[in-house]
N, C-alpha and C positions, 0 to 999 in steps of 0.2 A: 403945918408951916407949907406953906406954897414955895419958899426958897430953896429949892433941894437943887444941888450941884451934881450932873450927871455928866458921861462922856458918849459922845457919839460919832458916827463914823461920816465926814463929809461927802464922800464920794459915793457912799451907798444910796440907793433910791430910797424915797421916803417910805419908812415903815407905819403900818397900821397904828392906829390908837398909841402915838407917841413913844413908841418903844426905841430904846436908841442903841446903837450898835458897839461904841466902844471909843473913836478916837476924836471927836470934838467937845467943847466945852457948851454944856446948855445950863441956863437958870432958869428953872421952873419950865417953861414952854419956849423961851426965847433962845437961840443960840447966839453964844456970847463971841469965842474964837476957837479955833482949830487949835489942839494941842500939837506942840511940835515934838516931833518922835527924836529919840535919842538915837544915833549910830554909834556904834563902837568901832573903833578903829583899830584894827590888827596890829599888833607892836611886833616889829622886826628887830630880832637881834643881830646886829652886824659884828661879822668875827673880822677885826681888823682896826687900825686907828690911823689917823694923821698926826704925825709929829709938826713941833712947832715951825718948820720949815716949809710944811705942806707937802711932803711926801708920804704918799699912803704905803702902809705897811700890812702885809697879809701873810700869815704861816700856813703853808700847806703840807699834809702828810699823806703817805701812801706806804704799805708795806711796813718796812724800817726806814724809811728816807724822811727827812725833813727838809723843806724849802723854805727859807726867809724870804720874801720878796719884799723888793722896794719899787713905786713906781709912781715917776712924777712926769708931768708934761714935757714933751720935747719932741726930738725927730723920729723916734721909733728905733733907736740901738737897745739891743739886748745883749747884756753881759751876764755869764755864769760863772761864777768862781774865777773870776778875772781873765775868763776867756771869751772867746766870740760865741754868739750863738750857734753856727755853722761847726766850729771847730769843738766845742762840748758835746753837741747832739749829731752827729754826723749822718744818723739814719734819717730819712726825710718824713717818715710818718711820724716820729716823735715830734720833729718841729712842725709838721701840720697839726698835731694836737695840741701842742704849746699856744700856736696862733690863734688855733679856734675860740678861745673867749673874746679875744681882741677884735676878731673879724666879725663875730655875733654881735657887738656892741658898736662895730663901726668904729673902733679906737687904733685900728692896724696902723702905724706910723705914724701915731700922734702923741705916743708916751713913751719915754725912755724906762727900762726895765732893767733892776739890778739884782740878781739870785745870788745867794748863799746857798748851796744845795749839798747836803751829807749824807751817808748811810745808804744801803742799800745798792741797786744795780740800775741800769738805764730806764727800764721800764717803771720802777718805783718812783726814781728822782722825775721822769717825765710827767706821773700822775700829781706828785708833791707841787711842780712847778705850776701845772694846769689850777690846783686848786688855789695856790697863793696866789697867782696872777687874778683870778675869779674875785679872792677876798677882798684884795687891794682894790680892784675896780668899784666893787660893791661900796666900797668905804668912799672911796673918792666919788664915784657919781651913783648917789643914792636912786636916781630914777632907773638905772639899769637894771636894778634887784631883779626884777620880773624877767627879764631877757635873759640873764644869767641864770635865773632857777628853771627857766622852761627848758634851755639847754643842758641842764644837769650837771653844771659848771660848781655850783655851791654844795654839791653833795660828796662828802668825804666818801670815799671806797673803804670801807672796815675791813674787808678781807685780810687775814694775815695766814702765813704758812702754820700748818697745823703742826703740832710737836709730836715728837718722835714718841713711841710708846714702848715699853719694857716688853720684852718679848718678840718685838717686831725688826724687820730690818730698817724700816721708815715708819711714817707717820700708820698705814694702814697696811704697807706691803709686808707678806710673809718672809720668812726663809723658805728657801726651795725644799719642797718636800722631797724625802728620800724613800723610798718604799723598803729597802734592805740595808 
């Protein structure tokens, strides 16, 4: 029977003796149509959500700190635990780190941010707020996912304080050795 269906590559040069290479449809010796290639789309899991009022929410964690971030379009005000941004984080390094995901996405001054931070110290809370803002931006503006990921803002820093062990002064520090 000469009605045999095979696949051949349309971009490949003509091969000798009718040998087909794999991605076009042939019926006997006639080329019928190229076969459409199916591309798999990468599914991105977004950590955050948008509530019924259009406010994006993201939760950030760092060490023992947790920050619940709410983000909505606005004038650019940042409120943390009912205090101003400059009042809550007096160290400029912390403020610049928190503004970094907004500046990377060119959304600084375009969104209002409300944060409830608890636990840990200033460094842990700074890291938690950064992750919370990045997750909220990722949910509100899905096209910015690659920018946030390239900047490392969507990565959770999993480092925690190592626990104290029995027979040691701290996690790894021994008691002072006494020769006599």
